[in-house]
N, C-alpha and C positions, 0 to 999 in steps of 0.2 A: 504494500500500500504506500502511496506517495505520502510524503511528510505533510503535516498540517501547515496550512498557510494562513495568511491574514487577508481579509478583504477590507476594502475601504469604502466610505461613502463616495458617491459619484456626483460630480458637479454637472452644470449644464452642458459642458463639453464632453462628458463621458470620461473625465480624468479622475483617477484615484487621488484623494486628498489627505487622508489620514488613516492610520491603522486602526483596526477594530477587533471584532470577535473572530474566533477560529472558523474557517469556512469548511474545511474537510479536504478530501483528495479529489483528483481529477475525475475519478469514476463517478463520484456524486454529482459533479458539475455536468458531465455528459448525460447521466441518467435524468437529471433534472431537466435538461434541454429536451431530451426525448419525451419526457412526460408533458412538457408544455406544448410540444408539437402535436402529440397525440390528443391532448385536450382541445386544441384548436380545430383539429380535424374530426372530432367526435360529433355525431349528429344527435338530435334530440331522441330519435327512436333508439339509437344505440345506447344512449345514456339510460333510458328506461330499462333496457335489458341488463346492461353491465353494472349499473348502480341501483338496482331496484331495492336492495336492502337499505342503502343510504337514503333513498327517497322515502321509503316507508317510515324509517325512524325519524326523518325530518318532520313528517306529518304528525307523528306522535308528540314530538316536542311542541308543535304548533297547537296542540290541543289545550295547552296551558293558556295560550293567547285567547282562546274561545272564552275562558272565564274573565279575561281582562276586557272583553267586549260585552259579556253578559251582565256583569254586576252594574257598571255605570248606566247601561241602558235600562236596567231594572229599576234602579233608584230614581233615575230621571223621569221614568214613566209612572212609577208608583203614585206620584202626587196627583195623577189624573184618575186614579181608581177611587170610586165613591166610598168603598169600605175603608180604605186607607185614609182618605180625607176625613171620614167620620171618626176613626179611632185616634188619629194623630194630628187632626187639624182643629180649627176654631169655626164656630158658627157665625155666618154673616146675617145681616138684617133680613134678608129674603128667605132665611131658613136653610140655605145651602152651606156646605162646609168647604173650607180651603186650608191647605197647609200654609202657614205663615211664611212670608218671604225669607225671614231670617233662618227658619228651619229648613226651607228648601236649599238655601245656600249652604247651611251646615251639612246636610246630607250629601250634597254634591261636592262639598269640599273634602269629605272624608277620604275618598279614593285618591284625588290628585295630591293631597298632603301626604298620604301614606306612600304614594308613588315616588315622591321626592326622596324619602328615606329608603325605600326598597331599591330604587334604581342605583343609588350610590352604594347602599349596603351589600347588594348582591355581588359586587365585584370581588369582595374578599372570599366568599365561599366558592365562587366560580374558579378562582385561582388556586385555592387551597385544597378543595375536595372534589373539584371537577364538575362537569355539566350535569351528569346523571343525579348525583347525590343532592346537588343544589335544587334541581327540579323536584326531587322527592320531598325535600324539606318544605318547599313552598306548598306542595299539595297537602301535606299534613296540616299546615297552618290554615289553608283554605277550608278544610273540613271543620276545624275548630270554629272559624268565623261563621260558617253556615249554621252551626248549632246555635250560636249567639243570635243570629238574625231570626231564625224560626221560633226562638223562644222569647223574642223581644216583647216587653210589656209597656215600654215607654219610649219616647224619642231619644233620650240620652243613650239607651242601650243600642239602638240602631246606629247611632252616631259612632259609638265605640267600636262596634262590629265593622263599620265601614272604614274606620281609621286603620284597624288591624289588617283588614282584608286589602286595603290600599297598598300596604307594604309589599305583599306578595304580587299584587296586580301590577306593581311597578317593576317587579323582577321578571315576570313571564315574558314581556316584550324585549327584554335584554337577553334572556337565556336562549330563546328560540332562534333569532337571527344569528347569534353567535355560533350555535351548534350547526345550523343549516349551512352557513357559509363555509364551515370547516369540513363538511363531509360530502357535499355535492359537487359535481364537476362544473366547469365554467358554463357549458351550454345549458345546464339545467338550473344554475344558481338563481337566475332571475325569476324563473317560474316558482321555485321553491320558496324564495324570499317573498314573492307576491302572495304565496299561500298564507303567510303571516297575516296580511291584511284580510284575506278571505276568512281566516279564523276569527278576526274581530267581527266581521260581518255576520258570520254564522252565529256567534255569541249574541249579537244584537238581534238577529232575526229570530232565534230560538226564544230569547227573552220576550220579544214583542209578541210572538205567537202564543206563548204561554199566558202572558198578561191579557191578550185579547180574549183567550178562552176563559179566563178566570174573572175578568173585570165586572161581570154582571152578578157575581156572587155577593151576598149581603153579609157574610161572616168573614172572620179573619183568614180563612183559607184562600180568599181572593188574593192575598199577598204572601201567605205562607207557602202555598204550592210553588209559586215562582221562585221563592228563596230556596226551597228544598230541591228544585230541579237542578241546581248547580252541583249537587252531589255526584252526578253522573260522571263528570269530566275528570276530577282528581282520582276517582276510584279506578277508571280505565287506565289512567297514566301509571298509577302505583302498581297495578297488576302487570303492566307490560315492561316497566323500567328495568327489572332485574335481568331481562334478556337483551337490553340495549347496549351496543358497543359505546365505549367512551370516545371522545373526540381525539383523533390521532395527533392533531396540532397541540392540544394541551399536554398529551403524553410526551411528545418530542421536547417541548419546552421544559418538562420536568426531568429530561434525560432518560425516560423509559422507552427507549427506541424499540426494544423487542415487543413490548406491549402495544406500541403504536403500529408495528407491523401486523400483529394479530388482529388489531382493531380494523385495519384497512382490509384485511382478508375477509373479515365478517361483513364489511360494508359493501364489498364488491363480489362479483362472481369470478370464476376461474379464468376468464378471458382477459382480465386486467392484470398487468404487471405491477404488483403492489410495491416492488422494490423501487421502481421509477417514481411512483407517487410519494414514497417515503423520502427519496432523495430530493424531490421538489420541495417538500415540507422543510427538510433540513436546510436546504440552500436559502429558501425564503426567510426562514427564521434567523439564519446567520446574517443576512443582509439587514434585517430589522434590528438585530442586536447591535450592529454598528451605529445605526441611527439613534437607537434608544437603548441604553444599557440596562435600565430598570423599567418596570411596568407600574408606574404610579400615575395617579390622576393628574399631577402637575406636568407629567411628560406629554400629556395630550395637548398641552399649550406651548410646546417647545418645537423649534425647528420646523420641518415639513409637516409634522403631525398637527400643528396649529391650523394649517389650511384644511387638513382633512377633518379636524374636529368642527371647524366652522361650517363646513359643507353639511356634515351630519346634523348639526344643531339646526341649521336653516331648513333642510328638507323635512324635518320633523316639526319645527315651529310653524312652518307655513300652513300645516293642516288646520290648527285652530284659528290661525290669523285670517284664513279665507272663509271662516264661518262654519266649519264642520261641527263644532260643539253646539252651535245653535240649531243647525239643521237636523243632526242625528240625535243629540241628547235631549232636545226639547221639542221634537217633531209633533208627538201626540198632544202634548200640552198646548203647543202653538196652534195646532189645528182646532182644538176646542175653543181657544181664545178667538180664533178667526170666525167662529160661529158654527162649526160643525158639531153635531151631537156626538156623544161619547162613543157610540158604536161605529159611526162613520170615521171618527178620528182615529180609533184603534185600527180599523181595517186599512185606512190610508197609511198609517204608520207601518203596518206589516208590509204593505205594498212598496213603500219607500225603501225598506230594507231588502225586499225581494229583488228590486231592480238593482240595488247595490251588489247583491250576490251575483246577478247576471253580469254586471259590469266588471267585477273582479275576475270572473272566469274568462270573459272576453279579453281582458288585459293580457292573458297569457299569449294569445295570438299576436297582440300588438308588440309584446316584448321580443317575439321572434322576428318580426318584420321591420320594426323601427328601433331607433336608439333610445336609451333611457332619457337623455336630455330632451329630445323631440317630444316624447310622450308627456313628460312632466311639465315642460314649459307651455305647451299648447293646452294642456289640461287646465293649467292656472288661468290662461286667457279665457277659456270657456266659463270657468267658475266665477271669475270677476264679472263677466257680462250677466250671468244668471243672478248674481247678488244684486246688481243694479236693477234688474227687472223685478225682483221680489220687492225691493224698496219702492220703486215707482208705482207698482200695482197697489201698494198700501195707501197711496195718497190720491187714488182715483176717486172722484166724487161718487157718493152713494155706496162706498165700500161697506159691506156687511149689513146694509139696511135695505136699500132699493136695488142694489146691484150685487146679488149673490154670485153671479158668474165671475166677478173679479176675485172673490174669495177662493173659488175653486181653481181659477187660473193661477193664483198665487201659490196655492198648495201644490198644484201640478208642477210649477217651477221648482219647488223644493224637491219633489220626486226626481225631476230631470237632473237637478243639481247633484243629488246623491248618486245617480247613475254615472255621471261623468267624473265625480270625485273618486268612486271606486274603480273606474276604468283607467284613471290616470294617476293622480298624485297619491291616492290612498295606497295602492300596492307598490308604486315606484319608490315611495319613502323607504320601505324596508329593503328594497333592492339596493338602494344607495347606502343604507346603513351597513349592509353586509359587504359591499364591495369597496367603499371608500376607506373605511377604517383599516388600519394596519393590523396584522394578525396578533401581534404582541399586545396591542392596546385596544383590541376590538371590543372586549366587554366593557372597558372603562369609557371608551368613546361613545358607545351606544348608551351607556348609563348617563353620561352627561347630557346627551341629546334628549333622552327620555325625561330627565329631570327638568330641562328647560321647557319641554312640551307640557309637563305636569304643572309647572309654575304658571304658564299661560292659561291652562285649563282652570287653575285656581282663580285667576282673575275673572275668567268667564263665569265660573260657578258663583262667584260673589256678585258680579254685576248683572248678569242676564235676568235673574228673578226680579230684581228691583226695576229693571228696564221694561220688562214685558208684563209683569203682574198688573191686573186691573186696579188694585188698590195702591199701586206705586206709579211707575212711569207710564205704563199703558202704551208703550211704543209699538207693540205688535211687529209687523213686518218692516216698519221703518228702521228697526235695529240693523237691518241688512246694509243700510247706508254706512253705518259705523264700520262694519267688516269690509265693505267696499273700499273705504278709505285706507284701512290697514293693509289690504291686499295689493294695492298699487306698488308700494316700495318692495314688497316681496316679489312681485312680478319682474320688476327691474333687476333685482339681485339675481333671479333665476337666469335671465338671459345673459347677464354679465359674468357670473361666477360658477355656474353649474356645469361640470365637465361631462363628457361622454365616456362611459366605462364599459359599454357592451363588448363582449368578446375578449376582455383583458384578463390575464391571470393575475394572481396576487403579486407575483414577482414583478411582472411588467408594471403594475400600478405603483408598487414601491419605488421602482427606479424612475418612473415618470414624475412622481412627486419629488423625489430627490433631485431630479434635474430641473425642477420648477417649470415644467411644460405649461405654456399658457392654456387657459380654458378652451379657447377656440381651436387649439391644435390637438386636443386629446383624441378626437375621432380619427384623424388622419396621420397621427404620429407614427413614424416607421423607424424601428430600431436598426434596420439594414444589416442584421447579423452581428452588430457590434456588442450585444450582450454576451453572446457566446465567446467572442474573441477576447473581451475584457476579462471575463471570469476565468478563461483558460490561461491567460497571461498571468493572472494572480496566482494560479495554482502551479505554474511552471517552476 
């Protein structure tokens, strides 16, 4: 075996600038190059055959995200259920009941506040005990919080349950993209990461469907059944996890190369040369070790990782800033305020999430045909236009009195909004989180992005009830104007700073960021064979 050599970070001219971590021998370099070539030539059909185990386990990890979509949708919609309003609300002069704005805000704050803690906190167990055991611990905590929810006798108990549950709900969207990006091939990575968004939609859809079926009940089962339905997902995960392979990337970073080899063998079939995949992981890890010696949160804000962290933060922050918290989280309540009866509002809410499901599935085809940047940016353009239309319809004369057609048109715009959201920026966010972040800092980068997203959701959870409640601001659809204003600078940033990552291996992305490739050059950047030449020269 050739002697160990040193690799160096690469400047914009492809020149080594300083020594770093051990790279390994020339055999590893050549095997890594062969692995990259094989991945570039792999078709989607071949990936389904050769990596079917990895794809299957990726979907299992995404089941946790279903709970992250279920609970916020559940709590946001419970306030529209008559039995819940009666048991946990106050009586108005006309004899109806309503959950007070401060308690609406409190309930909706529970999850995002907990998410901030969970997103940051999950980085430690992910690094120390691995992806599998971290997911298992989160599922156990979820089971405990469901017991608290179904036994709740007062509003503080529900709030405490939401705070605790929020911690693990902040962890699930970090765990799933981390694992998915580490076990799936390049050609399937976008589809697998987009499934994370589909899991959110499935959780929202199941929650809305159960709520629609229970909302007419007059007893506490109207909201206890939806709470108890959450038990399904952590139980399924806990049953399957003992058979799940650990992430080979995590094992390599711990120096457990033999275990990483066995994990790769379990994630692929016999047609895949796992020694090449292992060499690619080792080489990419060595390159990242040069750029970042340690894996700390502060390292996400240093050198080239700062640019990568900002991109991850923005693609996640854009989601609530363009109004998804209003459209998805408050859809049913908004429909009732717009004048629809409870039955029509719940049915339209289920329909809204149903078209979101269809949109996410269709996004898989878009990911194959178009670049990430194209889909994300033009999706933002469409959503900005729809927000403007929702706001304009709210100021049409006769709204809700003599002109009910305008109310239905406004609600229809929100359904269309959710379709395009889940067709574009919804799934593309998780694709970018998986691809932009470096392997060594992936869990921490996604954690930071998740925390920023949660902080924005906290602001929405506090402000929206006061803005739309009839006893407060009573803005109704005019609130869309606020999000329209917030979305314009987001749109500008997307066109200026969001790079194209389709078809790039992690090694290629690492070097492109090290070379500070401009945003508009990511799609067409050509290494012209210099990667192999440089790495072989270092190993000579």
